[in-house]
C-alpha positions in Angstrom: 99.1 131.9 151.9 96.3 134.0 153.4 94.8 135.3 150.1 91.2 134.0 150.4 89.1 136.9 151.7 91.6 139.5 150.7 91.0 142.5 148.5 92.1 142.6 144.9 95.3 144.8 144.7 95.6 147.6 142.2 97.0 146.6 138.8 97.3 147.8 135.2 97.8 145.3 132.4 97.7 145.4 128.6 95.3 142.9 127.1 94.6 141.0 123.9 91.2 139.7 123.0 90.1 138.3 119.7 88.3 140.8 117.5 89.5 143.8 119.4 92.4 146.2 119.5 94.8 145.9 122.4 93.4 147.5 125.5 94.2 148.1 129.1 92.6 146.4 132.1 92.8 147.6 135.7 91.1 146.7 139.0 88.4 149.3 138.1 87.3 147.1 135.2 86.7 144.2 137.6 84.7 146.3 140.1 81.1 145.1 140.5 81.6 141.9 138.5 82.6 138.3 139.1 86.0 137.6 137.6 88.3 134.6 137.0 92.0 135.2 136.9 93.5 132.1 135.3 97.3 132.1 135.6 99.4 129.8 133.5 103.2 129.6 133.0 103.7 130.6 129.4 102.3 130.8 125.9 103.4 128.2 123.4 103.7 125.4 126.0 102.1 122.0 126.5 99.5 121.7 129.3 98.4 125.4 129.1 96.6 125.2 125.7 94.6 122.2 126.9 93.5 124.1 130.0 92.7 127.3 128.2 90.7 125.4 125.5 88.7 123.7 128.3 88.1 127.0 129.9 87.1 128.5 126.5 84.4 125.8 126.2 82.8 127.2 129.3 83.3 130.8 128.5 79.7 131.4 127.2 78.2 129.8 130.2 80.4 131.8 132.5 79.4 135.0 130.7 75.7 134.1 131.3 76.6 133.7 135.0 78.0 137.3 135.0 81.7 136.1 135.1 84.5 137.6 133.1 87.6 135.5 132.4 91.2 136.7 132.1 94.0 134.3 131.0 97.3 135.6 132.5 100.9 134.7 131.9 104.1 136.7 132.2 104.2 136.9 128.4 103.3 140.2 126.6 100.0 141.0 125.0 101.9 140.8 121.7 102.9 137.2 122.4 99.3 136.4 123.4 98.1 137.7 120.0 100.8 135.7 118.1 99.8 132.5 120.0 96.1 133.2 119.2 96.9 133.8 115.5 99.1 130.6 115.1 97.4 128.0 117.3 94.2 126.3 116.3 93.2 125.7 120.0 94.0 129.2 121.2 92.6 130.8 118.1 89.1 129.7 119.2 89.2 131.5 122.5 87.1 134.6 123.1 88.2 135.7 126.6 90.9 138.3 127.3 94.6 137.5 127.8 96.5 139.9 130.1 100.2 140.5 129.6 102.1 140.4 132.9 105.7 140.9 131.8 106.3 143.3 134.8 105.0 140.5 137.1 102.6 142.9 138.9 99.7 140.5 138.8 101.8 137.4 139.5 103.3 139.1 142.6 99.9 140.5 143.7 98.5 137.0 143.8 101.8 135.4 145.1 102.1 133.0 142.2 105.4 134.3 140.6 108.3 131.8 140.4 111.0 134.4 140.9 113.8 132.2 139.7 112.1 131.6 136.3 110.0 134.7 135.8 106.9 132.6 135.2 103.6 132.4 136.9 102.4 129.2 138.6 99.3 127.4 137.4 96.7 129.1 139.6 93.1 130.2 139.5 91.4 132.9 141.5 87.7 133.8 141.6 87.0 137.4 142.6 83.5 138.6 143.7 81.8 141.9 142.7 83.3 143.5 145.8 86.9 142.7 144.7 87.3 140.0 147.3 89.1 136.8 146.4 86.6 133.9 147.2 88.3 130.9 145.5 91.9 129.9 144.9 93.3 126.8 143.2 97.0 126.2 142.6 98.5 123.1 141.0 102.0 121.9 140.0 103.4 122.5 136.6 102.3 119.1 135.1 98.7 119.0 136.4 96.0 120.8 134.4 92.8 122.2 135.8 89.2 121.3 135.2 86.7 124.0 134.0 83.7 122.0 135.0 84.9 122.0 138.6 85.7 125.7 138.4 82.2 126.5 137.1 80.7 124.4 139.9 82.7 126.3 142.6 81.7 129.7 141.1 78.0 128.6 141.2 78.4 127.7 144.8 80.2 131.0 145.6 77.4 132.9 143.9 74.7 130.9 145.7 76.4 131.6 149.1 76.7 135.3 148.3 73.0 135.5 147.3 71.8 133.4 150.2 73.4 134.7 153.5 73.3 132.0 156.2 73.5 129.1 153.7 76.6 127.1 152.8 77.2 124.5 150.1 78.4 121.1 151.2 81.0 119.0 149.4 80.2 118.1 145.8 77.3 120.5 145.9 75.6 121.0 142.5 73.2 123.8 141.5 69.8 123.0 142.9 71.2 120.6 145.5 70.6 120.8 149.2 72.5 123.4 151.2 73.1 123.8 154.9 72.3 126.5 157.4 75.1 126.3 160.0 73.8 126.2 163.6 74.6 124.7 166.9 72.0 121.9 166.2 74.3 120.6 163.4 77.5 120.5 165.4 78.7 116.9 165.5 75.7 115.6 163.5 77.0 115.9 160.0 
């Protein structure tokens, strides 16, 4: 899957977000911003609400980092609202949920399970130029970790703001970075 470094493809999706009317989101709404596209298989399921709640606990921090978050499944925006209105966990969430019943986004990101009509459990981080910088995909039964996602976004933002620097494994904000050079080859 050669999706890292590729450009966000055009899309149009209906969205639900707490405290707002339904609204439309397109690639133009993402332009110039960092964004997380957080795909999950379906509303009213088992692992998904735990992941979404974990992500929701990081939402304010991500907003302060200039990152918008979109939860995406192949359900409709109406189903997203019904889940929000009936689930204590989902009812707390402030980020937008995109309906992908036509599978446009799931196909654009190559995460659609065609035989089931469901999206895989996958996360994509898109930079302000609309380029996919980070991708994570896990099997159905393994939930993601918003702490690690946040760490990776901080690293991607650092690298973008500091050309010529890279973040080594387990890098944390404020930690040492590297400046790749011939002098480092074989010494790390």
